[in-house]
C-alpha positions in Angstrom: 25.4 74.5 229.8 25.9 71.3 228.0 28.0 68.3 229.0 28.9 65.5 226.6 31.2 62.5 226.9 34.0 62.2 224.4 35.9 58.9 224.6 38.1 56.7 222.6 41.2 54.6 222.7 44.3 55.9 224.5 45.8 58.7 222.5 42.7 59.8 220.6 43.4 63.4 221.9 46.6 64.5 220.2 49.0 67.3 221.3 49.3 69.7 218.4 51.9 71.9 220.1 53.3 72.4 223.6 55.9 75.2 223.7 56.5 78.8 224.8 53.4 79.8 223.0 51.2 77.4 225.0 49.5 74.0 224.7 47.2 73.2 221.8 45.3 69.9 221.7 43.0 68.5 219.0 40.7 65.5 218.6 38.6 64.1 215.7 34.9 64.5 216.3 33.6 60.9 216.3 30.2 59.8 215.3 27.8 60.1 218.2 24.1 60.7 218.3 24.4 63.0 215.3 22.5 65.9 216.9 25.6 68.1 216.8 24.7 69.9 220.0 28.3 70.0 221.1 29.5 71.5 217.9 26.6 74.0 217.8 27.5 75.1 221.3 31.2 75.5 220.5 30.3 77.4 217.4 28.2 79.9 219.4 30.5 80.0 222.4 34.0 78.8 221.5 35.0 77.7 225.0 35.3 74.3 226.6 36.4 72.5 229.7 37.8 69.0 229.5 38.2 66.4 232.3 40.7 63.5 232.0 40.1 61.1 234.9 42.6 58.3 235.8 40.4 55.6 237.2 43.5 53.6 238.4 44.9 56.1 240.8 42.0 58.7 241.1 44.0 61.6 239.7 42.1 64.1 237.5 43.4 66.6 234.9 41.2 69.6 234.1 41.8 71.8 231.0 39.9 74.9 229.8 40.5 76.8 226.6 39.3 78.4 223.4 37.9 76.1 220.8 37.9 76.0 217.0 35.9 73.7 214.8 37.7 72.3 211.8 35.8 70.8 208.9 36.6 69.3 205.5 40.1 69.8 204.2 40.9 72.1 207.1 40.5 69.1 209.4 42.1 66.4 207.1 45.2 68.6 206.7 45.7 68.5 210.4 44.5 65.0 211.3 44.7 62.1 209.0 41.5 60.3 208.0 39.1 62.8 209.5 36.8 65.5 208.1 35.8 67.0 211.4 37.9 67.9 214.4 38.0 70.2 217.4 41.1 72.2 218.3 41.6 73.7 221.7 44.0 76.4 222.7 44.5 75.6 226.4 44.2 78.6 228.8 44.3 77.0 232.2 45.3 73.6 233.7 44.5 72.0 237.0 45.9 68.7 238.2 44.2 67.2 241.2 45.7 64.1 242.8 43.3 61.6 244.3 40.5 63.7 242.9 38.1 60.8 242.4 36.2 59.3 245.4 36.2 55.9 243.7 38.4 53.6 241.5 37.5 51.8 238.4 38.2 48.4 237.0 38.9 47.9 233.3 36.0 46.2 231.6 35.3 45.4 228.0 36.2 48.3 225.7 33.4 49.7 223.6 33.2 48.1 220.1 32.3 51.6 218.9 35.7 53.0 219.7 37.3 54.2 216.5 41.0 53.8 215.8 43.4 56.6 216.9 43.6 59.3 214.2 47.2 60.6 214.1 48.3 64.1 213.3 49.3 64.5 209.6 52.9 65.2 210.8 53.0 61.9 212.8 50.8 59.6 210.7 52.6 56.3 210.6 51.2 55.7 207.1 53.2 58.6 205.7 51.0 58.7 202.6 52.1 61.2 199.9 48.6 62.4 199.1 47.6 63.5 195.7 46.5 67.2 195.5 43.6 66.2 193.1 41.2 63.3 193.2 42.7 60.4 191.3 40.8 57.2 190.5 41.9 53.7 190.0 39.8 51.2 188.0 39.8 47.6 188.8 40.7 45.8 185.6 41.7 42.2 186.6 41.4 39.8 189.4 43.0 36.4 189.9 42.0 34.2 192.8 45.1 32.4 194.1 43.7 30.6 197.1 40.3 30.5 198.9 41.2 33.7 200.7 44.0 35.3 198.7 43.7 37.1 195.4 45.7 39.5 193.1 43.9 42.6 191.9 45.2 44.9 189.1 44.1 48.6 188.9 44.6 51.2 186.2 45.1 54.8 187.3 42.8 57.0 185.2 45.2 60.0 185.1 48.7 58.8 185.9 50.3 62.2 185.3 48.5 63.6 188.3 49.2 60.6 190.5 52.3 60.5 192.7 54.8 58.0 191.4 55.3 55.0 193.6 58.3 52.8 194.3 58.6 49.1 194.9 58.0 48.4 198.6 55.4 51.1 199.0 51.7 50.8 199.6 48.7 52.5 198.1 45.8 54.0 200.0 42.4 53.4 198.4 39.1 54.9 199.6 36.1 52.6 199.6 33.8 55.2 201.3 31.6 55.7 198.3 31.1 52.0 197.9 30.7 50.9 201.5 29.5 53.8 203.6 25.7 53.2 204.1 25.1 56.6 205.7 23.8 57.7 209.0 23.0 55.3 211.8 22.9 56.1 215.5 23.9 52.6 216.5 24.9 49.6 214.5 25.3 46.6 216.7 25.8 44.2 213.9 29.0 46.1 212.8 29.8 48.8 215.4 33.2 49.7 214.0 31.7 50.6 210.7 30.0 53.6 212.4 33.4 55.5 212.6 35.0 53.7 209.7 36.5 56.0 207.1 36.8 53.0 204.7 40.4 54.0 203.8 42.6 51.0 203.3 46.2 50.5 202.6 47.7 47.6 200.6 51.3 46.9 199.7 51.9 47.2 196.0 53.0 43.8 194.8 54.0 44.9 191.2 56.7 47.2 190.0 56.7 50.0 187.5 59.1 49.6 184.7 60.6 52.9 183.5 59.3 56.4 184.0 56.1 55.8 182.0 55.0 52.6 183.6 53.2 53.9 186.6 49.6 53.8 185.2 48.9 50.3 186.6 49.6 48.5 189.9 48.7 45.2 191.5 47.9 44.3 195.1 48.0 40.8 196.5 45.6 40.6 199.5 43.9 38.3 201.9 40.1 38.5 202.4 39.9 39.7 206.0 37.5 42.6 206.2 34.7 44.5 204.6 36.8 46.2 202.0 38.7 43.1 200.9 35.5 41.0 200.9 34.0 43.7 198.6 36.9 43.3 196.1 36.6 39.6 196.1 32.9 39.5 195.4 32.7 42.5 193.0 31.4 41.6 189.5 34.2 42.6 187.1 31.6 43.3 184.4 30.5 46.3 186.5 33.1 49.1 186.5 34.6 49.8 189.8 36.7 53.0 190.3 38.0 54.0 193.8 39.9 57.2 194.8 43.6 56.8 195.2 44.6 58.8 198.2 48.3 58.4 197.7 51.3 56.1 198.0 53.5 55.8 201.1 56.0 53.7 203.1 59.7 53.0 202.8 60.0 49.2 203.2 62.8 48.9 200.7 65.0 45.8 200.6 68.6 47.1 200.5 71.3 44.7 199.3 74.8 45.9 198.8 77.0 44.2 196.3 78.1 40.8 197.7 75.8 41.1 200.7 73.6 38.4 202.0 70.1 39.3 203.2 67.2 37.3 204.6 63.4 37.8 204.4 60.9 36.3 206.7 57.3 36.3 205.4 54.0 35.2 206.9 51.4 34.4 204.2 50.7 37.5 202.1 53.7 39.1 203.9 55.5 38.1 200.8 54.1 41.1 198.9 57.0 43.6 199.5 59.4 41.0 198.0 57.2 40.4 194.9 57.8 44.0 193.8 61.5 44.1 194.6 62.8 40.6 193.7 64.0 41.8 190.3 66.4 44.2 192.0 68.0 41.6 194.2 70.7 39.0 193.8 68.5 36.1 194.7 71.6 33.8 195.1 72.4 35.9 198.2 68.8 35.9 199.5 67.4 33.5 202.1 63.6 33.5 202.1 61.9 31.9 205.1 58.2 31.8 204.2 55.4 30.3 206.4 52.0 29.6 204.8 48.8 27.8 205.5 48.3 24.7 203.4 45.3 26.3 201.8 47.5 29.1 200.4 49.8 26.9 198.3 48.3 28.5 195.3 50.0 31.8 196.2 53.3 30.0 196.6 53.1 28.3 193.2 52.1 31.5 191.5 55.0 33.3 193.1 57.5 30.7 192.0 56.1 30.8 188.5 56.4 34.6 188.3 59.9 34.7 189.9 61.4 31.4 188.8 64.7 31.7 190.7 63.1 32.5 194.0 62.4 28.9 194.8 66.1 28.2 195.0 66.4 30.6 197.8 63.3 29.6 199.7 62.7 27.5 202.8 58.9 27.0 202.9 57.1 26.1 206.2 53.6 24.7 205.6 51.1 24.6 208.5 48.0 22.5 208.5 47.6 18.9 207.5 47.9 18.0 203.9 44.8 15.9 203.2 45.9 14.7 199.8 49.6 14.7 199.2 48.9 13.8 195.6 47.0 17.0 195.0 48.3 19.1 192.1 49.4 21.9 194.4 51.4 19.8 196.8 52.8 17.6 194.0 54.0 20.7 192.0 55.5 22.2 195.2 57.4 18.9 195.9 59.0 19.1 192.5 60.2 22.6 192.9 63.7 23.5 194.2 62.3 25.0 197.4 63.1 23.3 200.7 59.7 22.4 202.2 59.0 21.7 205.9 55.5 20.6 207.1 55.8 22.5 210.4 56.2 26.0 211.9 59.4 28.0 211.9 61.5 27.6 215.0 64.5 29.6 216.3 67.0 27.0 215.1 65.9 27.5 211.5 67.1 31.1 211.6 70.0 31.6 214.1 72.5 29.7 211.9 71.9 32.0 208.9 74.8 34.6 208.5 72.7 37.2 206.7 74.0 40.8 207.1 70.4 42.2 207.2 67.0 40.7 208.0 63.6 41.8 206.7 60.4 40.8 208.4 56.8 41.0 207.2 54.5 38.9 209.5 51.8 39.2 212.0 52.6 41.0 215.3 52.7 37.9 217.5 55.1 35.9 215.3 57.2 39.1 214.7 57.7 39.5 218.4 59.0 35.9 218.7 61.4 36.4 215.7 62.8 39.7 217.1 63.7 37.8 220.3 65.3 35.0 218.2 67.4 37.5 216.2 68.4 39.7 219.1 71.6 41.5 218.2 70.9 41.2 214.4 69.9 44.1 212.1 66.2 43.5 211.6 63.9 45.8 209.7 60.1 45.1 209.5 56.9 46.3 208.1 54.5 47.4 210.8 50.8 46.9 210.5 49.8 48.5 213.8 48.3 51.7 212.3 
């Protein structure tokens, strides 16, 4: 008899099916003490009982069923971003109200909790994975601001890679570069213990013609272990990372004669960078908010898409220490309308755009959605 705790964020156990054939659930096997006692027991005796307590109201759900261990591709085909999973065909269920003799209070969640791994059929990334391992080589890097850079990759075998479209993102695996192997605990960086080091980045370049999909660019901010690695990597040392696929459908649609608006927060401009060539910029309103330290990204964008400044209202946050600095001076001479403040509701509600696109952080997005209530608003979601 062996009892082990399996915990995680809400939703870490997924319902694979629930129909006339019964209930099947599955969960990814997270990193624990690495003794594999649970998996060994399930291999020898494929049966398990699970307990789901509700510490708020004392209710308890009990499940028993037959287990199956999934490893490698068998697991990853079922659950995205995992190589090890346990599937349970439920045979009996008991729900006991007020089954706990105590109640719990929500405390601090464990920093070792991995993110929810979705079923492949419900994965919000919707990555069109490559059947064969395809590698992308880092060939160029341009630092645009202290924390923002543009990185160009060359796909080693473009014929085997899935073709991508403007507005999509690429999934790159940094596991070979960043995974330092087994560790029971890692208090200096607990999330790395269950990190698959798979990262997605919006493609900020376009492919011209059917033969132009062997290179792509990403424009990113340095915010985590993978992006920091790209920023500090020595370009004289070759870097090739697996391309897991391209996905997403954040396409900017503009019918003939139609006015659209795009609201971007910092590097949220990236979907527009790849699609501006397909738009009538005279019928585009761009509302772009940036930190004053990121003016280099703004100037670079206006240089690459010259007519975009005419359509832009730029909101710069943070004090400008030296208004005579080259960045601020060049911006002041552009055709963009510049405001040294945050965006407010009044800036948007008088715009008669037929459709609004939004690529910002969650908090700002929620405010904008309230401001534009009743409007057609489409947005890029980074909650995965």
